[in-house]
C-alpha positions in Angstrom: 8.3 21.4 -16.3 8.1 17.6 -16.8 11.7 17.3 -15.5 10.4 18.5 -12.1 8.1 15.5 -11.9 11.0 13.1 -12.5 12.7 14.2 -9.2 12.6 11.9 -6.2 11.5 13.4 -2.9 15.1 13.6 -1.7 16.1 15.4 -5.0 13.1 17.8 -4.8 13.8 18.6 -1.2 17.4 19.5 -2.1 16.3 21.8 -5.0 13.7 23.5 -2.8 16.1 24.1 0.0 18.7 25.6 -2.5 15.8 27.7 -4.0 16.5 26.2 -7.5 12.8 25.6 -7.8 9.7 26.5 -5.8 6.9 24.5 -4.3 4.5 26.3 -6.6 6.5 25.3 -9.7 6.7 21.7 -8.5 3.0 21.5 -7.7 2.0 23.1 -11.1 4.2 20.6 -12.9 2.4 17.7 -11.2 -1.0 19.2 -11.8 -0.2 19.6 -15.5 1.0 15.9 -15.6 -2.2 14.8 -13.9 -4.3 16.8 -16.3 -2.7 15.0 -19.3 -2.4 11.4 -17.8 -5.4 11.0 -15.5 -8.1 10.7 -18.1 -6.2 7.6 -19.3 -4.7 6.1 -16.2 -7.6 7.0 -13.8 -5.3 7.1 -10.7 -7.0 10.1 -9.1 -10.7 10.2 -8.2 -10.5 13.8 -7.1 -7.9 16.4 -8.0 -7.6 19.3 -5.4 -5.8 21.8 -7.6 -6.8 24.9 -5.7 -5.9 23.4 -2.4 -2.6 22.2 -3.7 -1.6 25.6 -5.0 -2.5 27.4 -1.7 -0.6 24.7 0.3 2.4 25.2 -2.1 2.2 29.0 -1.7 2.3 28.6 2.1 5.3 26.2 1.7 7.2 28.8 -0.4 6.6 31.4 2.3 7.9 29.0 5.0 11.0 28.1 2.9 11.7 31.8 2.4 11.6 32.4 6.2 13.8 29.4 6.9 10.9 27.5 8.6 10.7 24.6 6.2 9.4 21.3 7.6 10.9 17.9 6.6 8.5 17.5 3.6 8.0 21.2 2.8 6.5 21.7 -0.6 6.5 18.0 -1.6 3.4 17.1 -3.6 1.7 13.9 -2.5 -1.3 11.8 -3.6 -3.6 10.6 -0.8 -5.4 7.2 -1.0 -9.1 7.7 -0.9 -9.2 5.7 2.4 -7.7 8.5 4.4 -10.1 11.1 5.8 -9.2 14.6 4.5 -11.0 17.5 6.0 -13.6 19.0 3.7 -12.4 16.8 0.8 -13.9 13.8 -1.0 -13.3 10.6 1.2 -15.3 7.7 -0.2 -13.1 4.6 0.0 -13.9 4.4 -3.8 -17.4 3.2 -2.9 -20.9 4.4 -4.1 -22.2 4.0 -0.5 -20.2 7.0 0.7 -21.3 9.3 -2.1 -20.7 12.9 -1.3 -19.0 12.3 2.0 -16.5 15.0 3.0 -15.3 14.6 6.6 -15.0 17.4 9.1 -11.8 15.9 10.4 -8.3 14.9 9.2 -6.8 11.4 9.6 -3.7 11.4 11.9 -1.4 10.2 9.1 -2.3 13.0 6.7 -2.3 15.5 9.5 1.3 14.4 10.3 2.3 14.8 6.6 0.7 18.2 6.2 2.2 19.4 9.5 5.6 18.5 7.9 4.9 20.7 4.9 3.5 18.1 2.3 1.2 19.4 -0.4 -2.0 17.4 -1.3 -2.6 17.0 -5.0 -5.8 14.9 -4.6 -7.4 11.6 -3.6 -6.2 8.4 -5.2 -8.3 5.5 -6.7 -8.3 2.1 -4.9 -10.3 -1.1 -4.7 -13.6 -0.4 -3.0 -13.1 -0.4 0.8 -9.6 -1.7 0.1 -11.0 -5.1 -0.9 -9.2 -6.3 -4.0 -5.8 -7.2 -5.5 -6.1 -5.4 -8.9 -7.9 -2.1 -8.4 -10.9 -3.4 -10.5 -13.5 -3.2 -7.7 -13.5 0.6 -7.5 -16.8 2.4 -8.1 -14.7 4.9 -10.2 -13.5 2.2 -12.6 -10.1 0.4 -12.8 -6.7 2.1 -12.6 -4.4 1.3 -15.5 -0.8 0.3 -14.8 1.6 2.7 -16.4 3.7 -0.4 -17.5 2.9 -2.3 -20.6 4.2 -5.6 -21.9 6.8 -5.3 -24.7 5.0 -5.0 -28.0 1.6 -5.0 -26.5 -1.1 -2.4 -26.0 -3.1 -4.4 -23.5 -4.1 -2.5 -20.3 -2.7 -4.1 -17.2 -3.8 -3.9 -13.5 -1.5 -1.9 -11.1 -2.3 -4.3 -8.3 -4.5 -3.5 -5.3 -5.9 -2.2 -3.2 -3.6 0.8 -3.4 -3.5 0.7 -7.2 -4.0 4.4 -7.6 -1.2 5.1 -5.2 1.3 2.8 -7.0 0.2 3.9 -10.5 0.5 7.6 -9.7 4.0 7.2 -8.3 5.1 5.1 -11.2 3.6 7.5 -13.8 5.2 10.5 -12.0 1.8 12.0 -11.1 2.9 12.6 -7.5 6.2 12.6 -5.7 4.9 9.9 -3.3 1.7 8.5 -2.0 -0.1 7.3 1.1 -1.4 3.7 1.0 -2.7 1.0 3.3 -2.0 -2.7 3.6 -4.4 -5.3 5.1 -3.1 -8.4 3.3 -0.6 -7.0 0.8 -2.2 -3.8 -0.5 1.0 -1.7 -0.4 3.6 -4.4 -1.3 1.7 -6.1 -4.1 0.9 -3.0 -6.2 4.4 -1.6 -5.5 5.9 -4.9 -7.0 3.6 -4.7 -10.0 4.5 -1.1 -10.9 8.2 -1.0 -10.2 7.8 1.2 -7.1 8.8 0.8 -3.4 6.2 0.1 -0.8 6.5 -0.6 2.9 3.9 -1.9 5.3 5.2 -0.9 8.8 4.8 -2.9 12.0 1.2 -2.9 13.2 0.8 0.1 15.5 3.6 2.1 14.0 1.2 4.4 12.2 -2.1 5.6 13.6 -5.3 4.1 12.0 -7.4 7.0 13.2 -9.3 8.6 10.3 -8.6 5.7 8.0 -11.8 4.0 6.7 -11.6 0.5 8.4 -11.5 -2.7 6.5 -10.1 -5.2 9.0 -9.0 -3.4 12.1 -6.5 -5.9 13.5 -4.7 -6.1 10.1 -4.9 -2.6 8.5 -1.8 -0.5 8.5 -0.8 2.7 6.7 2.4 3.1 4.8 4.0 4.9 1.9 4.5 4.0 -1.8 7.5 5.9 -3.3 9.9 5.8 -6.2 12.9 4.5 -4.2 13.9 3.2 -0.8 15.1 6.6 0.4 11.8 8.3 -0.4 9.9 5.6 1.4 12.0 6.1 4.5 11.5 9.9 4.3 7.7 9.5 4.1 7.4 6.8 6.8 9.3 9.1 9.2 6.5 11.7 8.8 3.6 9.3 8.8 4.5 7.3 11.9 3.5 8.5 15.4 1.8 7.5 18.6 -1.8 8.7 18.7 -4.1 8.8 21.8 -7.1 8.5 19.4 -5.8 5.0 18.3 -5.1 2.8 21.2 -3.4 0.2 18.9 -0.7 2.8 18.0 2.5 2.2 19.9 4.3 4.8 22.0 7.9 4.4 20.9 10.3 6.9 19.3 10.2 7.1 15.5 13.7 6.6 14.3 15.4 8.5 11.5 14.7 5.9 8.8 16.6 7.8 6.1 19.8 7.3 8.1 19.4 3.5 7.6 19.5 3.8 3.8 22.9 2.7 2.5 24.0 1.4 5.9 26.2 -1.8 5.8 24.4 -5.1 6.0 27.5 -7.0 6.7 26.9 -9.8 9.2 23.1 -9.7 9.0 21.4 -13.1 8.9 18.8 -13.4 6.2 16.3 -16.2 6.3 15.0 -17.9 3.2 11.7 -19.6 4.1 11.3 -22.9 2.2 7.5 -22.7 2.4 7.5 -19.8 0.0 8.6 -22.1 -2.8 5.1 -22.8 -4.0 4.0 -25.5 -6.4 3.7 -24.1 -9.9 5.7 -20.9 -9.1 7.0 -19.4 -12.3 10.7 -20.0 -13.0 11.3 -16.2 -13.4 10.1 -15.6 -9.8 12.6 -18.3 -8.6 15.4 -16.8 -10.7 14.6 -13.3 -9.3 14.7 -14.7 -5.7 18.1 -16.3 -6.4 19.4 -13.0 -7.7 18.3 -11.3 -4.5 20.0 -13.9 -2.4 23.2 -13.4 -4.3 23.0 -9.6 -4.0 22.6 -9.7 -0.2 25.4 -12.3 0.1 27.7 -10.1 -2.0 26.9 -7.2 0.4 28.1 -9.3 3.3 24.9 -10.8 4.6 24.7 -14.4 5.7 22.0 -16.5 4.0 20.2 -19.1 6.2 17.4 -21.6 5.1 14.5 -21.4 7.6 11.1 -22.9 8.0 7.7 -21.2 8.6 5.6 -24.4 8.8 2.2 -22.7 9.1 2.6 -20.5 6.0 0.3 -22.8 4.0 -2.6 -22.0 6.3 -2.1 -18.2 6.1 -4.2 -17.4 3.1 -7.3 -19.4 4.1 -7.1 -18.0 7.7 -6.7 -14.5 6.4 -9.8 -14.9 4.2 -11.8 -15.8 7.3 -10.4 -13.1 9.7 -10.4 -10.2 7.3 -14.0 -10.6 6.0 -15.2 -11.3 9.6 -13.8 -7.9 10.7 -15.1 -6.3 7.5 -18.7 -7.4 8.0 -18.6 -5.9 11.5 -16.9 -2.6 10.3 -19.1 -2.1 7.3 -22.4 -2.5 9.3 -22.2 1.2 10.0 -23.0 2.1 6.3 -26.8 2.1 6.3 -27.9 5.3 4.6 -29.1 7.0 7.7 -26.5 9.7 8.6 -24.3 10.1 5.6 -23.5 8.8 2.1 -26.0 7.2 -0.2 -29.6 6.7 0.8 -32.1 4.7 -1.3 -35.7 5.2 0.0 -37.9 2.2 1.0 -41.3 1.7 2.5 -39.7 1.3 6.0 -36.3 1.6 7.6 -35.5 -2.1 7.0 -36.2 -1.8 3.3 -34.2 1.5 3.2 -31.2 -0.4 4.7 -31.5 -3.2 2.2 -31.9 -1.0 -0.9 -29.1 1.3 0.2 -26.6 -1.5 0.8 -27.7 -3.4 -2.3 -27.0 -0.4 -4.5 -24.2 1.1 -2.5 -21.8 -1.8 -2.1 -20.0 -3.4 -5.1 -19.9 -7.1 -5.8 -16.6 -8.0 -4.1 -17.5 -6.0 -1.0 -20.9 -7.8 -0.8 -19.1 -11.2 -1.2 -16.7 -10.4 1.7 -19.5 -9.1 4.0 -21.4 -12.3 3.4 -18.4 -14.5 4.0 -17.6 -12.6 7.2 -21.2 -12.7 8.5 -21.3 -16.4 7.8 -18.1 -17.3 9.7 -19.3 -15.2 12.7 -22.8 -16.7 12.8 -24.0 -19.0 15.6 -22.8 -22.5 14.9 -20.0 -21.5 12.6 -18.0 -19.1 14.8 -16.1 -21.9 16.6 -15.5 -23.9 13.4 -14.2 -21.0 11.3 -13.4 -17.7 13.0 -12.0 -19.2 16.3 -9.9 -21.7 14.3 -8.5 -19.0 12.0 -7.5 -17.0 15.1 -5.6 -20.0 16.5 -3.9 -20.4 13.1 -2.9 -16.8 13.2 -1.2 -17.3 16.6 0.8 -20.2 15.1 1.8 -18.1 12.1 3.1 -15.4 14.5 4.9 -18.0 16.6 6.7 -19.3 13.4 8.2 -15.8 12.9 9.1 -15.4 16.6 10.9 -18.7 16.5 12.9 -17.8 13.5 13.8 -14.4 14.9 14.8 -15.9 18.2 17.3 -18.0 16.3 19.2 -14.8 15.3 17.6 -14.2 11.9 17.5 -10.4 11.2 15.1 -10.4 8.2 13.5 -12.8 5.7 13.8 -12.5 1.9 10.8 -13.8 -0.3 9.2 -13.0 -3.6 6.6 -10.2 -3.4 4.1 -11.5 -5.9 3.5 -14.9 -7.7 3.7 -13.1 -11.2 4.0 -9.8 -13.0 0.9 -7.6 -13.7 -2.0 -9.3 -15.5 -4.6 -7.8 -17.8 -7.6 -5.7 -16.7 -10.7 -7.9 -17.0 -8.7 -11.2 -17.0 -11.3 -13.9 -17.5 -9.6 -16.5 -15.3 -9.5 -14.1 -12.3 -13.0 -12.9 -12.9 -14.4 -16.4 -13.0 -12.6 -17.6 -9.9 -12.2 -15.2 -7.0 -9.7 -17.6 -5.3 -7.3 -17.1 -8.2 -7.4 -13.3 -7.5 -6.9 -14.0 -3.7 -3.8 -16.0 -4.5 -2.0 -12.8 -5.5 -1.6 -12.2 -1.8 0.0 -15.6 -1.1 3.4 -14.1 -0.2 2.1 -11.0 1.7 -0.7 -12.0 4.0 1.5 -13.8 6.6 3.1 -10.4 7.4 -0.3 -8.8 8.3 -1.4 -11.9 10.3 1.8 -11.6 12.4 1.8 -7.7 12.5 5.3 -7.5 11.1 6.9 -4.9 8.8 7.5 -5.8 5.2 8.9 -3.9 2.2 8.6 -4.6 -1.5 11.5 -3.4 -3.7 11.8 -3.6 -7.5 14.3 -6.3 -8.4 14.0 -6.8 -12.1 11.9 -7.2 -15.2 10.2 -10.3 -16.5 10.5 -11.6 -20.1 7.8 -9.2 -21.2 9.6 -6.2 -19.7 7.3 -5.9 -16.7 8.5 -5.2 -13.2 8.9 -7.8 -10.5 9.6 -7.2 -6.8 11.2 -8.9 -3.9 9.9 -8.7 -0.3 11.9 -8.3 2.9 10.1 -9.1 6.2 11.6 -7.7 9.4 11.4 -8.0 13.2 8.7 -5.9 14.9 9.6 -2.2 14.8 12.8 -2.9 12.9 11.9 -1.1 9.7 15.5 0.4 9.7 17.0 -3.0 8.8 14.5 -3.4 5.9 15.5 0.0 4.5 19.2 -0.9 4.7 18.6 -4.3 3.0 16.2 -2.8 0.5 18.7 -0.2 -0.6 21.2 -3.1 -1.3 18.6 -4.7 -3.7 17.8 -1.4 -5.2 21.4 -0.5 -5.9 22.1 -4.0 -7.5 18.9 -4.1 -9.5 18.7 -0.4 -10.6 15.6 1.7 -10.9 12.8 1.1 -13.3 10.5 3.5 -15.1 7.8 2.7 -17.6 8.0 4.0 -21.2 5.4 6.8 -21.6 2.4 5.8 -23.7 -0.3 8.0 -22.2 
């Protein structure tokens, strides 16, 4: 049975179409794996076994009739940020206790319409605020990877830590995720998986619990580049319910995997060589440059001068939008309610008990930067910086650059409960240093596993593309993947 969970989506699709296995067998194999591993890894906050089996049964019937969809019978994990009709959707927060929506997010509706099977809801940082999956009300997710010779539990990255860990531990064939400042790419890099944040507007945000509406974007985490391409094809669509979704045809992303990259110009931004960057990250970057050059791409040094302002600007814009979005959670209509002597005290007590520490911190930062007297000094300035960051990318792409190659993270996975990170939130925020620019500019970015550090932990490289040119990222990503090989953690759970 466990052999079935080792299949990629492409391999499982092939076996299902040839009737060498069934959707029911595949689903049962994953449910058995979850039953064994989840008490240790904590990737799932809700397992929907009965629903999964009934969806798989329906898929088997469709396959038998020759009516299979593109993802027919493929078992997926769904991040707890996506609304799933009648199923736990709580953004890993206490304040949404007991919430089961009466509607389906557009992205999950697209996946299920294409035949995907839902195994359950995946753990995440509360309201997607975090880089380590330690802010979840349901406790931290453990990275399936461990350092050579060590039993220390490591973070899987965040906020989509449950998505990345479940894919790496073979507890689902693929997973939905969201990325506001690196929440797909950073956990993918720390778990040896592939994660793509598509262009802003490529996937509908309708039915996804909002963090920062001008930055949030859904995307997949998968075992390899081909699987990520298969999933994105199904996830992406225009949606009249989300006016920021873009009405343009969704290409066949899978066709771009393995396509020649000869003649493509790849930019290497000098500003991504940060002070104090570990030597192993620089070495990895140089390897990536060499692999793309060997595949026929042209390497060009470029400058993105406003990169150094991206992180501080992001941590003004994102909390400002969060403080506005999270104002709706008040204990009145749904979720947690803590009684008080009047409505004002009920609001205060509900929010005090319902929101975790990191969410409270960001709400307070956001409320501060939007308050009278500080709006112009902080929020308005950050928006101007955002425009300059976007312009940097536009200038580089106007000069004929097809994509940029950078590191994905400043280090490999660190320990759960790391004291340095806990004592200084800014250290935690620095994990997003290579990823936030992509969200600020609304561009697509993919993280691909590129090697292991000295301790045997995975490291990833990031490719940043032109708007709506995810196809080029898939073709370049497959070059890195082919050169680096695929990585799976040694099973300890």
